[in-house]
Backbone as JSON Lines, residues from 0, in Angstrom:
{"i":0,"aa":"X","n":[28.29,-16.19,-25.37],"ca":[29.06,-15.17,-24.64],"c":[28.75,-14.54,-23.43]}
{"i":1,"aa":"X","n":[29.15,-14.09,-22.44],"ca":[28.58,-14.39,-21.43],"c":[27.97,-12.23,-21.42]}
{"i":2,"aa":"X","n":[27.52,-12.46,-21.0],"ca":[26.95,-10.41,-21.04],"c":[27.41,-9.91,-19.72]}
{"i":3,"aa":"X","n":[28.85,-8.91,-19.68],"ca":[29.28,-8.25,-18.87],"c":[28.47,-7.48,-18.2]}
{"i":4,"aa":"X","n":[28.96,-7.83,-16.84],"ca":[27.81,-6.54,-15.62],"c":[28.17,-5.74,-15.4]}
{"i":5,"aa":"X","n":[26.83,-4.82,-15.71],"ca":[27.38,-3.24,-15.75],"c":[27.48,-3.31,-14.68]}
{"i":6,"aa":"X","n":[27.82,-1.5,-14.47],"ca":[28.47,-1.14,-13.2],"c":[27.3,-0.35,-11.79]}
{"i":7,"aa":"X","n":[27.41,-0.49,-10.52],"ca":[26.35,-0.11,-10.32],"c":[27.04,1.54,-9.4]}
{"i":8,"aa":"X","n":[26.6,2.24,-9.48],"ca":[27.26,3.27,-8.76],"c":[26.1,4.25,-7.58]}
{"i":9,"aa":"X","n":[26.32,4.22,-6.41],"ca":[24.78,5.15,-5.64],"c":[25.72,6.24,-5.21]}
{"i":10,"aa":"X","n":[24.53,7.41,-4.5],"ca":[25.15,8.54,-4.21],"c":[24.49,8.79,-2.69]}
{"i":11,"aa":"X","n":[25.28,9.21,-1.86],"ca":[25.01,8.85,-0.54],"c":[24.87,10.28,-0.23]}
{"i":12,"aa":"X","n":[24.46,11.18,1.21],"ca":[24.54,12.01,2.28],"c":[23.34,12.74,3.02]}
{"i":13,"aa":"X","n":[24.15,13.36,4.38],"ca":[22.8,13.49,4.73],"c":[22.37,14.7,3.92]}
{"i":14,"aa":"X","n":[20.73,15.04,4.57],"ca":[20.15,15.79,4.37],"c":[21.04,17.42,4.09]}
{"i":15,"aa":"X","n":[20.74,17.51,3.27],"ca":[21.19,19.34,2.82],"c":[22.33,19.42,2.42]}
{"i":16,"aa":"X","n":[23.35,18.29,1.58],"ca":[24.73,17.63,1.28],"c":[24.87,18.28,-0.15]}
{"i":17,"aa":"X","n":[23.37,18.45,-1.22],"ca":[23.56,18.6,-2.07],"c":[23.65,17.78,-3.5]}
{"i":18,"aa":"X","n":[23.75,16.11,-2.88],"ca":[23.44,15.23,-3.61],"c":[22.52,15.3,-5.05]}
{"i":19,"aa":"X","n":[21.21,15.58,-4.29],"ca":[20.17,15.89,-5.62],"c":[20.5,16.68,-6.56]}
{"i":20,"aa":"X","n":[21.02,17.6,-6.13],"ca":[21.59,18.94,-7.1],"c":[22.29,18.04,-8.12]}
{"i":21,"aa":"X","n":[23.0,16.92,-7.41],"ca":[24.23,16.59,-8.57],"c":[23.86,14.83,-9.6]}
{"i":22,"aa":"X","n":[22.84,14.92,-8.97],"ca":[22.42,13.59,-9.74],"c":[22.05,13.7,-11.01]}
{"i":23,"aa":"X","n":[21.44,14.53,-11.74],"ca":[21.11,14.48,-12.84],"c":[22.59,15.42,-14.03]}
{"i":24,"aa":"X","n":[23.57,15.93,-13.34],"ca":[24.91,16.29,-13.85],"c":[25.4,14.49,-14.05]}
{"i":25,"aa":"X","n":[25.48,13.98,-13.01],"ca":[26.09,12.39,-13.02],"c":[25.58,11.57,-14.38]}
{"i":26,"aa":"X","n":[24.37,11.53,-14.08],"ca":[23.4,11.15,-15.28],"c":[23.64,11.49,-16.83]}
{"i":27,"aa":"X","n":[23.8,12.4,-16.78],"ca":[24.3,13.61,-18.35],"c":[25.95,12.72,-18.58]}
{"i":28,"aa":"X","n":[26.89,13.33,-17.4],"ca":[28.44,12.81,-17.73],"c":[28.56,11.52,-18.01]}
{"i":29,"aa":"X","n":[27.42,10.71,-17.62],"ca":[27.71,9.11,-17.63],"c":[27.56,8.83,-19.58]}
{"i":30,"aa":"X","n":[25.8,9.48,-19.95],"ca":[25.31,9.07,-21.01],"c":[26.1,9.88,-21.75]}
{"i":31,"aa":"X","n":[27.17,10.52,-21.56],"ca":[27.84,11.58,-22.98],"c":[29.01,10.3,-23.26]}
{"i":32,"aa":"X","n":[28.88,9.74,-22.2],"ca":[30.48,8.45,-22.69],"c":[29.75,7.25,-23.26]}
{"i":33,"aa":"X","n":[28.57,7.35,-23.36],"ca":[27.71,6.39,-23.74],"c":[27.69,4.82,-22.53]}
{"i":34,"aa":"X","n":[27.42,5.38,-21.48],"ca":[26.58,4.57,-20.93],"c":[25.52,4.25,-20.91]}
{"i":35,"aa":"X","n":[24.75,3.14,-20.43],"ca":[23.47,3.12,-20.79],"c":[23.08,2.69,-19.59]}
{"i":36,"aa":"X","n":[22.35,3.7,-18.69],"ca":[22.01,4.04,-17.64],"c":[20.84,4.19,-16.96]}
{"i":37,"aa":"X","n":[20.7,3.23,-16.26],"ca":[19.32,2.88,-14.98],"c":[19.26,3.95,-13.86]}
{"i":38,"aa":"X","n":[18.87,5.09,-14.08],"ca":[18.06,5.94,-13.18],"c":[17.22,5.76,-11.77]}
{"i":39,"aa":"X","n":[17.97,5.74,-10.82],"ca":[16.96,5.06,-9.6],"c":[17.02,5.29,-7.86]}
{"i":40,"aa":"X","n":[15.8,5.06,-7.67],"ca":[16.61,5.52,-5.73],"c":[15.63,4.91,-5.16]}
{"i":41,"aa":"X","n":[16.11,5.13,-3.65],"ca":[15.6,4.24,-2.4],"c":[15.71,5.5,-1.62]}
{"i":42,"aa":"X","n":[14.34,4.9,-0.24],"ca":[13.22,4.15,-1.01],"c":[12.76,4.44,-1.89]}
{"i":43,"aa":"X","n":[11.67,3.21,-3.16],"ca":[11.22,3.73,-4.03],"c":[11.91,2.61,-5.16]}
{"i":44,"aa":"X","n":[12.03,3.09,-6.52],"ca":[12.75,2.21,-7.9],"c":[11.49,1.84,-8.3]}
{"i":45,"aa":"X","n":[10.36,1.19,-7.61],"ca":[9.36,0.31,-8.36],"c":[7.88,0.7,-7.38]}
{"i":46,"aa":"X","n":[6.96,-0.1,-8.27],"ca":[5.75,0.76,-7.37],"c":[5.31,0.92,-6.16]}
{"i":47,"aa":"X","n":[6.21,-0.52,-5.62],"ca":[5.59,-0.66,-4.21],"c":[6.77,-0.28,-3.44]}
{"i":48,"aa":"X","n":[8.0,-0.16,-3.8],"ca":[8.73,0.87,-3.13],"c":[8.34,2.17,-3.11]}
{"i":49,"aa":"X","n":[7.64,2.84,-4.08],"ca":[7.55,4.52,-4.04],"c":[6.37,4.18,-2.5]}
{"i":50,"aa":"X","n":[5.31,3.56,-2.75],"ca":[4.2,3.34,-1.38],"c":[4.89,3.4,-0.65]}
{"i":51,"aa":"X","n":[5.83,2.44,-0.4],"ca":[6.64,2.37,1.25],"c":[7.48,3.63,0.99]}
{"i":52,"aa":"X","n":[7.79,4.46,0.2],"ca":[8.83,5.75,0.88],"c":[7.68,7.06,1.22]}
{"i":53,"aa":"X","n":[6.62,6.85,0.84],"ca":[5.42,7.69,0.96],"c":[5.16,7.61,2.55]}
{"i":54,"aa":"X","n":[5.11,6.24,3.06],"ca":[5.02,5.86,4.57],"c":[6.25,6.61,5.32]}
{"i":55,"aa":"X","n":[7.4,5.67,4.87],"ca":[9.2,6.31,5.99],"c":[8.95,7.64,5.75]}
{"i":56,"aa":"X","n":[8.58,8.54,4.66],"ca":[9.08,9.71,5.09],"c":[8.29,10.68,5.42]}
{"i":57,"aa":"X","n":[6.4,10.07,6.33],"ca":[6.33,10.55,6.41],"c":[5.21,10.35,7.89]}
{"i":58,"aa":"X","n":[5.16,8.77,7.85],"ca":[4.49,8.08,9.65],"c":[5.31,7.36,9.99]}
{"i":59,"aa":"X","n":[4.77,8.4,11.4],"ca":[5.98,8.04,12.8],"c":[5.74,6.02,12.97]}
{"i":60,"aa":"X","n":[6.93,5.24,13.3],"ca":[7.14,4.47,13.69],"c":[8.15,3.81,14.3]}
{"i":61,"aa":"X","n":[8.54,2.92,14.37],"ca":[9.56,2.23,15.37],"c":[10.19,2.05,14.82]}
{"i":62,"aa":"X","n":[11.98,2.17,15.02],"ca":[12.96,2.31,13.85],"c":[13.26,1.14,13.32]}
{"i":63,"aa":"X","n":[12.65,-0.44,14.27],"ca":[12.97,-1.44,13.9],"c":[12.1,-1.48,12.27]}
{"i":64,"aa":"X","n":[10.62,-0.81,12.81],"ca":[9.86,-1.06,11.54],"c":[9.98,0.08,10.44]}
{"i":65,"aa":"X","n":[10.7,0.72,10.98],"ca":[11.52,1.57,10.04],"c":[12.83,0.6,8.88]}
{"i":66,"aa":"X","n":[13.66,0.22,9.4],"ca":[14.52,-0.69,8.99],"c":[13.73,-1.71,8.5]}
{"i":67,"aa":"X","n":[13.11,-2.24,9.0],"ca":[12.65,-3.82,8.01],"c":[11.96,-2.92,6.52]}
{"i":68,"aa":"X","n":[11.07,-1.77,6.56],"ca":[10.71,-1.56,5.26],"c":[11.78,-1.03,4.4]}
{"i":69,"aa":"X","n":[12.91,-0.03,5.2],"ca":[13.42,0.37,4.34],"c":[13.98,-1.16,3.43]}
{"i":70,"aa":"X","n":[14.44,-2.11,4.31],"ca":[15.0,-3.22,3.46],"c":[14.1,-4.08,2.26]}
{"i":71,"aa":"X","n":[12.09,-4.25,3.08],"ca":[11.35,-4.56,2.3],"c":[11.86,-3.96,0.43]}
{"i":72,"aa":"X","n":[11.72,-2.64,0.75],"ca":[11.8,-1.61,-0.3],"c":[12.85,-1.9,-1.43]}
{"i":73,"aa":"X","n":[13.64,-2.06,-0.12],"ca":[15.49,-2.64,-1.41],"c":[15.27,-3.86,-2.02]}
{"i":74,"aa":"X","n":[14.51,-4.72,-0.89],"ca":[14.44,-6.21,-1.73],"c":[13.48,-5.95,-3.08]}
{"i":75,"aa":"X","n":[12.82,-5.44,-2.52],"ca":[11.48,-5.37,-4.26],"c":[12.71,-4.52,-5.58]}
{"i":76,"aa":"X","n":[12.99,-3.5,-5.13],"ca":[14.04,-2.93,-5.91],"c":[15.4,-3.66,-6.79]}
{"i":77,"aa":"X","n":[16.25,-4.69,-5.76],"ca":[17.04,-5.2,-6.7],"c":[15.89,-6.7,-7.02]}
{"i":78,"aa":"X","n":[15.31,-6.76,-6.74],"ca":[14.8,-8.01,-7.68],"c":[14.15,-7.46,-9.06]}
{"i":79,"aa":"X","n":[12.92,-5.98,-9.46],"ca":[12.56,-5.26,-10.36],"c":[13.52,-5.29,-11.5]}
{"i":80,"aa":"X","n":[14.19,-3.75,-10.75],"ca":[15.08,-3.38,-11.32],"c":[16.5,-3.5,-10.9]}
{"i":81,"aa":"X","n":[17.05,-3.5,-9.45],"ca":[19.18,-3.44,-10.31],"c":[19.3,-4.42,-10.65]}
{"i":82,"aa":"X","n":[18.93,-5.93,-9.95],"ca":[19.85,-7.08,-10.74],"c":[19.22,-7.26,-12.24]}
{"i":83,"aa":"X","n":[17.75,-7.5,-12.58],"ca":[18.18,-6.99,-14.2],"c":[18.76,-5.97,-14.88]}
{"i":84,"aa":"X","n":[19.07,-5.08,-14.36],"ca":[19.52,-3.9,-15.22],"c":[21.8,-4.4,-15.64]}
{"i":85,"aa":"X","n":[21.45,-4.99,-13.94],"ca":[23.37,-5.13,-14.01],"c":[23.29,-6.45,-15.02]}
{"i":86,"aa":"X","n":[22.81,-7.29,-14.64],"ca":[22.76,-8.28,-16.16],"c":[22.59,-8.18,-17.29]}
{"i":87,"aa":"X","n":[22.08,-7.07,-17.32],"ca":[22.14,-6.58,-18.96],"c":[22.7,-5.9,-19.33]}
{"i":88,"aa":"X","n":[23.81,-5.95,-18.41],"ca":[24.91,-4.65,-18.94],"c":[24.9,-3.2,-18.78]}
{"i":89,"aa":"X","n":[23.55,-2.95,-18.44],"ca":[23.86,-1.27,-18.04],"c":[23.89,-0.92,-16.54]}
{"i":90,"aa":"X","n":[24.37,0.54,-17.07],"ca":[25.11,1.34,-15.47],"c":[23.54,1.43,-14.38]}
{"i":91,"aa":"X","n":[23.43,1.83,-13.29],"ca":[22.51,1.55,-12.43],"c":[23.22,3.26,-11.79]}
{"i":92,"aa":"X","n":[22.43,4.56,-11.46],"ca":[23.16,5.14,-10.75],"c":[21.67,5.41,-10.19]}
{"i":93,"aa":"X","n":[21.93,4.89,-8.17],"ca":[21.03,4.94,-7.86],"c":[21.01,6.33,-6.26]}
{"i":94,"aa":"X","n":[20.19,7.01,-6.27],"ca":[20.13,8.48,-5.33],"c":[19.9,7.06,-3.94]}
{"i":95,"aa":"X","n":[20.48,7.04,-2.93],"ca":[20.54,6.37,-1.8],"c":[20.43,4.6,-2.09]}
{"i":96,"aa":"X","n":[21.78,4.04,-1.06],"ca":[21.58,2.44,-0.78],"c":[21.5,2.2,0.31]}
{"i":97,"aa":"X","n":[22.5,1.06,0.33],"ca":[22.6,-0.04,1.91],"c":[22.98,1.15,2.73]}
{"i":98,"aa":"X","n":[24.01,2.03,2.39],"ca":[25.0,3.13,3.47],"c":[24.18,3.85,4.14]}
{"i":99,"aa":"X","n":[22.98,4.28,3.09],"ca":[21.66,5.24,3.7],"c":[21.19,4.66,5.34]}
{"i":100,"aa":"X","n":[21.2,3.4,5.02],"ca":[20.2,2.82,6.34],"c":[21.58,2.25,7.5]}
{"i":101,"aa":"X","n":[22.74,2.18,7.23],"ca":[23.7,2.38,8.54],"c":[23.65,3.67,8.89]}
{"i":102,"aa":"X","n":[23.81,5.0,7.75],"ca":[23.07,6.13,8.2],"c":[22.02,6.66,9.08]}
{"i":103,"aa":"X","n":[21.23,6.37,8.6],"ca":[19.89,6.98,9.24],"c":[19.57,5.97,10.19]}
{"i":104,"aa":"X","n":[19.38,4.68,9.64],"ca":[18.69,3.99,11.12],"c":[19.66,3.35,12.39]}
{"i":105,"aa":"X","n":[21.28,3.19,11.71],"ca":[21.83,3.13,12.27],"c":[22.42,3.93,13.5]}
{"i":106,"aa":"X","n":[23.78,5.39,12.51],"ca":[23.5,5.99,13.2],"c":[23.01,7.05,13.91]}
{"i":107,"aa":"X","n":[22.02,7.64,13.07],"ca":[20.73,8.33,13.42],"c":[19.54,7.96,14.47]}
{"i":108,"aa":"X","n":[19.21,6.95,14.07],"ca":[18.3,6.48,14.98],"c":[18.67,5.46,16.3]}
{"i":109,"aa":"X","n":[19.92,4.87,16.21],"ca":[20.71,4.62,16.96],"c":[20.47,2.77,17.29]}
{"i":110,"aa":"X","n":[19.77,2.44,15.71],"ca":[19.59,0.94,15.56],"c":[20.94,0.02,15.65]}
{"i":111,"aa":"X","n":[21.25,-1.09,16.72],"ca":[22.23,-1.8,16.78],"c":[23.02,-1.83,15.12]}
{"i":112,"aa":"X","n":[24.28,-1.97,14.61],"ca":[25.09,-2.32,13.66],"c":[24.87,-3.21,13.38]}
{"i":113,"aa":"X","n":[24.48,-4.33,13.94],"ca":[24.16,-6.08,13.65],"c":[22.67,-5.88,13.07]}
{"i":114,"aa":"X","n":[22.2,-5.47,13.69],"ca":[21.23,-5.61,13.33],"c":[21.18,-4.89,11.53]}
{"i":115,"aa":"X","n":[21.26,-3.72,11.69],"ca":[21.85,-3.03,9.8],"c":[22.49,-4.62,8.68]}
{"i":116,"aa":"X","n":[23.52,-4.64,9.6],"ca":[24.01,-5.34,8.61],"c":[23.13,-7.31,9.01]}
{"i":117,"aa":"X","n":[22.88,-7.29,9.26],"ca":[21.99,-9.11,9.17],"c":[20.84,-8.47,8.25]}
{"i":118,"aa":"X","n":[20.21,-7.35,8.11],"ca":[19.61,-7.89,6.75],"c":[19.7,-6.96,5.81]}
{"i":119,"aa":"X","n":[21.6,-6.5,5.45],"ca":[22.17,-6.2,4.56],"c":[22.52,-7.71,3.82]}
{"i":120,"aa":"X","n":[22.8,-8.85,4.41],"ca":[23.3,-9.69,4.82],"c":[21.86,-10.62,3.75]}
{"i":121,"aa":"X","n":[21.13,-10.73,4.55],"ca":[19.58,-11.34,4.24],"c":[19.17,-10.56,2.82]}
{"i":122,"aa":"X","n":[19.43,-9.3,2.14],"ca":[18.41,-8.88,1.33],"c":[19.46,-8.84,-0.07]}
{"i":123,"aa":"X","n":[20.88,-8.6,0.49],"ca":[21.46,-8.31,-0.88],"c":[22.68,-9.52,-0.96]}
{"i":124,"aa":"X","n":[22.52,-10.74,-0.16],"ca":[23.13,-12.24,-0.65],"c":[24.48,-11.48,0.01]}
{"i":125,"aa":"X","n":[25.41,-12.94,-0.42],"ca":[26.6,-13.35,-0.12],"c":[28.08,-13.55,-0.94]}
{"i":126,"aa":"X","n":[28.82,-13.64,-0.45],"ca":[29.99,-13.66,-1.56],"c":[29.91,-13.45,-3.24]}
{"i":127,"aa":"X","n":[30.02,-14.38,-3.61],"ca":[30.12,-13.79,-5.58],"c":[28.38,-13.13,-5.83]}
{"i":128,"aa":"X","n":[27.48,-13.59,-5.11],"ca":[26.44,-13.2,-5.15],"c":[25.71,-11.98,-4.73]}
{"i":129,"aa":"X","n":[26.73,-11.3,-4.0],"ca":[26.24,-10.35,-3.66],"c":[26.1,-8.8,-4.23]}
{"i":130,"aa":"X","n":[25.06,-8.15,-3.56],"ca":[24.66,-6.64,-4.77],"c":[25.6,-5.77,-4.24]}
{"i":131,"aa":"X","n":[26.09,-4.84,-4.42],"ca":[26.78,-3.64,-4.1],"c":[27.19,-2.57,-4.22]}
{"i":132,"aa":"X","n":[27.35,-1.14,-4.54],"ca":[27.72,-0.72,-5.18],"c":[29.34,-0.84,-5.41]}
{"i":133,"aa":"X","n":[30.08,-0.56,-6.98],"ca":[31.46,-0.85,-7.06],"c":[31.29,0.63,-6.84]}
{"i":134,"aa":"X","n":[30.8,2.3,-7.07],"ca":[31.23,3.03,-6.38],"c":[30.02,3.74,-5.37]}
{"i":135,"aa":"X","n":[30.96,4.39,-5.13],"ca":[29.55,4.9,-3.61],"c":[30.21,6.67,-3.42]}
{"i":136,"aa":"X","n":[29.65,7.87,-4.39],"ca":[29.56,9.34,-3.8],"c":[29.26,9.77,-3.01]}
{"i":137,"aa":"X","n":[30.03,9.94,-1.55],"ca":[29.52,10.49,-0.43],"c":[29.65,11.83,-0.55]}
{"i":138,"aa":"X","n":[28.28,13.0,-0.33],"ca":[28.76,14.56,-0.71],"c":[28.42,14.86,0.73]}
{"i":139,"aa":"X","n":[29.59,15.79,1.29],"ca":[29.4,15.37,3.42],"c":[29.57,17.68,2.89]}
{"i":140,"aa":"X","n":[29.24,17.92,4.21],"ca":[28.79,19.26,4.28],"c":[28.55,19.22,5.8]}
{"i":141,"aa":"X","n":[29.64,20.29,6.42],"ca":[29.52,20.16,8.29],"c":[27.95,20.96,8.79]}
{"i":142,"aa":"X","n":[27.56,20.42,9.61],"ca":[26.07,20.1,9.94],"c":[25.42,22.49,9.92]}
{"i":143,"aa":"X","n":[26.66,22.76,10.36],"ca":[25.4,23.7,9.88],"c":[25.26,24.5,8.81]}
{"i":144,"aa":"X","n":[26.11,23.8,7.35],"ca":[25.73,24.0,6.03],"c":[24.32,23.65,5.72]}
{"i":145,"aa":"X","n":[24.12,22.31,6.19],"ca":[23.11,21.55,5.54],"c":[21.94,21.92,6.4]}
{"i":146,"aa":"X","n":[21.69,22.3,7.84],"ca":[20.99,22.75,8.61],"c":[20.22,24.41,7.84]}
{"i":147,"aa":"X","n":[21.54,24.93,6.91],"ca":[20.98,26.3,6.32],"c":[20.59,26.38,4.98]}
{"i":148,"aa":"X","n":[20.95,25.15,3.96],"ca":[20.22,24.78,3.29],"c":[18.53,23.92,3.42]}
{"i":149,"aa":"X","n":[18.65,23.09,4.52],"ca":[17.53,22.65,4.79],"c":[16.24,23.75,5.22]}
{"i":150,"aa":"X","n":[16.8,25.05,6.07],"ca":[15.65,26.33,5.94],"c":[16.04,26.69,5.46]}
{"i":151,"aa":"X","n":[16.19,26.72,4.07],"ca":[15.85,27.56,2.55],"c":[14.31,27.38,2.05]}
{"i":152,"aa":"X","n":[13.17,26.92,3.24],"ca":[12.11,27.09,2.56],"c":[11.0,25.81,2.04]}
{"i":153,"aa":"X","n":[11.71,24.79,1.29],"ca":[10.55,24.01,0.76],"c":[9.93,22.92,2.54]}
{"i":154,"aa":"X","n":[8.77,22.25,1.93],"ca":[7.82,20.98,2.8],"c":[9.35,20.12,2.9]}
{"i":155,"aa":"X","n":[9.49,19.7,4.56],"ca":[10.63,18.8,5.1],"c":[9.7,17.87,5.16]}
{"i":156,"aa":"X","n":[10.15,16.2,4.56],"ca":[9.59,15.39,5.13],"c":[10.41,14.68,6.96]}
{"i":157,"aa":"X","n":[10.1,13.94,7.34],"ca":[10.48,13.35,8.65],"c":[11.87,13.52,9.43]}
{"i":158,"aa":"X","n":[12.56,12.9,8.14],"ca":[13.83,12.68,8.44],"c":[14.68,14.01,8.96]}
{"i":159,"aa":"X","n":[13.99,15.14,7.2],"ca":[14.9,16.25,7.32],"c":[14.34,16.89,8.57]}
{"i":160,"aa":"X","n":[13.21,17.23,9.59],"ca":[12.92,17.65,10.19],"c":[13.23,17.37,11.92]}
{"i":161,"aa":"X","n":[14.49,16.37,11.9],"ca":[14.95,16.11,13.02],"c":[15.98,16.59,13.53]}
{"i":162,"aa":"X","n":[16.12,16.91,14.81],"ca":[16.96,17.7,15.55],"c":[18.41,17.61,14.73]}
{"i":163,"aa":"X","n":[19.03,19.01,15.35],"ca":[20.71,18.14,14.47],"c":[21.35,17.32,15.11]}
{"i":164,"aa":"X","n":[21.35,17.43,16.52],"ca":[22.15,15.76,16.78],"c":[21.69,14.94,15.78]}
{"i":165,"aa":"X","n":[20.58,14.31,15.43],"ca":[20.88,13.92,14.5],"c":[21.23,13.84,13.62]}
{"i":166,"aa":"X","n":[20.56,14.49,12.79],"ca":[22.0,14.91,11.43],"c":[23.1,14.87,11.23]}
{"i":167,"aa":"X","n":[23.95,15.26,12.63],"ca":[25.23,15.13,13.74],"c":[25.5,13.01,13.07]}
{"i":168,"aa":"X","n":[24.85,12.52,13.69],"ca":[25.27,11.3,14.21],"c":[25.21,10.81,13.0]}
{"i":169,"aa":"X","n":[23.8,10.71,12.04],"ca":[24.26,10.63,10.48],"c":[25.12,10.83,9.64]}
{"i":170,"aa":"X","n":[25.71,11.98,9.68],"ca":[27.5,12.11,9.28],"c":[28.06,11.85,9.91]}
{"i":171,"aa":"X","n":[28.09,11.04,11.33],"ca":[29.55,10.39,11.75],"c":[29.52,9.37,11.21]}
{"i":172,"aa":"X","n":[27.99,8.48,11.09],"ca":[27.89,7.09,10.66],"c":[28.39,7.21,9.11]}
{"i":173,"aa":"X","n":[27.45,8.15,8.69],"ca":[28.58,8.31,6.93],"c":[30.02,8.15,6.72]}
{"i":174,"aa":"X","n":[30.39,8.88,7.74],"ca":[32.11,9.36,7.34],"c":[33.1,7.94,7.98]}
{"i":175,"aa":"X","n":[32.17,7.07,8.74],"ca":[32.89,5.5,9.51],"c":[32.6,4.86,8.37]}
{"i":176,"aa":"X","n":[31.68,5.13,8.08],"ca":[31.45,4.04,6.83],"c":[32.5,4.16,5.45]}
{"i":177,"aa":"X","n":[32.93,5.52,4.93],"ca":[33.65,5.44,4.34],"c":[35.07,5.31,4.63]}
{"i":178,"aa":"X","n":[35.41,5.51,6.06],"ca":[36.75,5.5,6.45],"c":[37.22,3.45,6.27]}
{"i":179,"aa":"X","n":[35.72,2.53,6.46],"ca":[36.05,1.29,6.26],"c":[36.16,0.74,4.84]}
{"i":180,"aa":"X","n":[35.25,1.58,4.12],"ca":[35.94,1.53,2.61],"c":[35.98,2.02,1.93]}
{"i":181,"aa":"X","n":[37.49,2.96,2.05],"ca":[37.78,3.86,1.34],"c":[38.34,3.61,-0.95]}
{"i":182,"aa":"X","n":[37.97,2.58,-1.02],"ca":[38.18,2.09,-1.96],"c":[36.82,2.12,-2.82]}
{"i":183,"aa":"X","n":[35.49,2.2,-2.02],"ca":[34.53,2.41,-2.82],"c":[33.76,3.77,-2.58]}
{"i":184,"aa":"X","n":[33.81,4.3,-1.04],"ca":[33.61,5.07,-1.04],"c":[34.6,6.26,-1.14]}
{"i":185,"aa":"X","n":[33.74,7.51,-1.87],"ca":[34.4,8.49,-1.91],"c":[33.77,9.83,-1.54]}
{"i":186,"aa":"X","n":[34.43,10.46,-0.32],"ca":[33.73,11.63,-0.24],"c":[34.35,12.62,-0.85]}
{"i":187,"aa":"X","n":[33.37,13.48,-0.96],"ca":[33.21,14.74,-1.8],"c":[33.16,15.95,-0.85]}
{"i":188,"aa":"X","n":[33.57,17.12,-1.13],"ca":[33.01,18.36,-0.51],"c":[31.83,18.89,-0.6]}
{"i":189,"aa":"X","n":[30.89,18.96,-0.2],"ca":[29.91,19.32,-0.79],"c":[29.95,21.15,-0.48]}
{"i":190,"aa":"X","n":[30.9,21.51,-0.61],"ca":[30.43,23.31,0.19],"c":[30.52,24.43,-0.82]}
{"i":191,"aa":"X","n":[30.98,23.78,-2.17],"ca":[31.33,24.71,-2.96],"c":[29.88,24.73,-4.14]}
{"i":192,"aa":"X","n":[29.86,25.56,-4.66],"ca":[29.47,25.61,-5.79],"c":[28.67,24.52,-6.43]}
{"i":193,"aa":"X","n":[27.74,24.39,-6.86],"ca":[27.79,23.24,-7.6],"c":[28.58,22.72,-9.01]}
{"i":194,"aa":"X","n":[28.62,23.87,-9.88],"ca":[29.72,23.93,-10.2],"c":[31.02,23.71,-10.16]}
{"i":195,"aa":"X","n":[31.45,23.87,-9.32],"ca":[32.76,23.64,-8.55],"c":[32.83,22.04,-8.16]}
{"i":196,"aa":"X","n":[31.82,21.84,-7.37],"ca":[31.72,20.12,-7.63],"c":[31.8,19.37,-8.35]}
{"i":197,"aa":"X","n":[31.19,19.91,-9.22],"ca":[30.95,18.91,-11.11],"c":[32.15,19.07,-11.71]}
{"i":198,"aa":"X","n":[32.85,20.15,-11.55],"ca":[34.08,20.23,-11.94],"c":[35.46,19.09,-11.43]}
{"i":199,"aa":"X","n":[35.44,19.2,-9.74],"ca":[36.2,18.4,-9.32],"c":[35.76,16.35,-9.66]}
{"i":200,"aa":"X","n":[34.31,16.63,-10.14],"ca":[34.21,15.03,-10.19],"c":[34.76,14.71,-11.72]}
{"i":201,"aa":"X","n":[34.49,16.14,-12.4],"ca":[34.81,15.69,-13.63],"c":[36.21,15.38,-13.89]}
{"i":202,"aa":"X","n":[36.99,15.8,-12.88],"ca":[38.46,15.01,-12.66],"c":[38.73,14.2,-12.35]}
{"i":203,"aa":"X","n":[37.57,13.25,-11.51],"ca":[37.87,11.91,-10.17],"c":[37.7,11.77,-11.03]}
{"i":204,"aa":"X","n":[36.37,11.45,-11.49],"ca":[35.61,10.6,-12.42],"c":[36.14,9.02,-13.04]}
{"i":205,"aa":"X","n":[36.86,9.86,-14.49],"ca":[37.56,8.68,-15.24],"c":[38.6,7.58,-14.52]}
{"i":206,"aa":"X","n":[38.91,8.39,-13.73],"ca":[40.02,7.41,-12.43],"c":[39.26,6.39,-12.34]}
{"i":207,"aa":"X","n":[38.27,6.75,-11.58],"ca":[37.26,6.07,-10.53],"c":[36.9,4.86,-10.96]}
{"i":208,"aa":"X","n":[36.86,5.31,-11.96],"ca":[35.49,4.55,-13.03],"c":[36.21,3.44,-13.96]}
{"i":209,"aa":"X","n":[37.62,4.18,-14.51],"ca":[38.09,3.82,-15.72],"c":[37.6,3.96,-16.62]}
{"i":210,"aa":"X","n":[37.2,4.85,-17.18],"ca":[36.62,5.85,-17.85],"c":[37.41,7.01,-19.16]}
{"i":211,"aa":"X","n":[36.54,7.27,-20.12],"ca":[37.49,8.43,-21.04],"c":[37.86,9.88,-19.8]}
{"i":212,"aa":"X","n":[38.35,10.85,-20.44],"ca":[37.56,11.83,-19.3],"c":[36.91,12.61,-20.48]}
């Protein structure tokens, strides 16, 4: 008997949208329903990916270098973590995936979307062999909300330190991606309290994932 493929959930959002706050809750919600879960992140998720993450979040570089390193980390992540987990029938909960490259390197940095798409095809494959999320939760907040949250005191990485117009372009690119794939990308209003957002997710996730409430 062929092992059923696992499900792949990615979590996205502009810096300050609150997605990181919800990841632990999402993991608990899924495991409470009997899901065998692998929780991971991008860039990162592997020893090599974590080293690349350190450079990407700290070192200034050309925008194409940035995109190539993001996809290099993603290729390693797919080979070492994502594909094996899905093949085992495990579910994957990933903090960011390729939508982030379209939003940050494409929208924020201005890299041509065709170049991002070419890297996506090369790294993720095509047709039935292509690996992409089954569901993406996009946490969205207005720019003034994300700016206020980022100003609350912790040390910021080089993406978080970018000017307001950068973050506005990132948000616009995310929302354009959501509009182009509404069945996969579900936009979550991130302006409420964590508890309010979790209550809304608890009502919607069973339908989106085909799980018991």
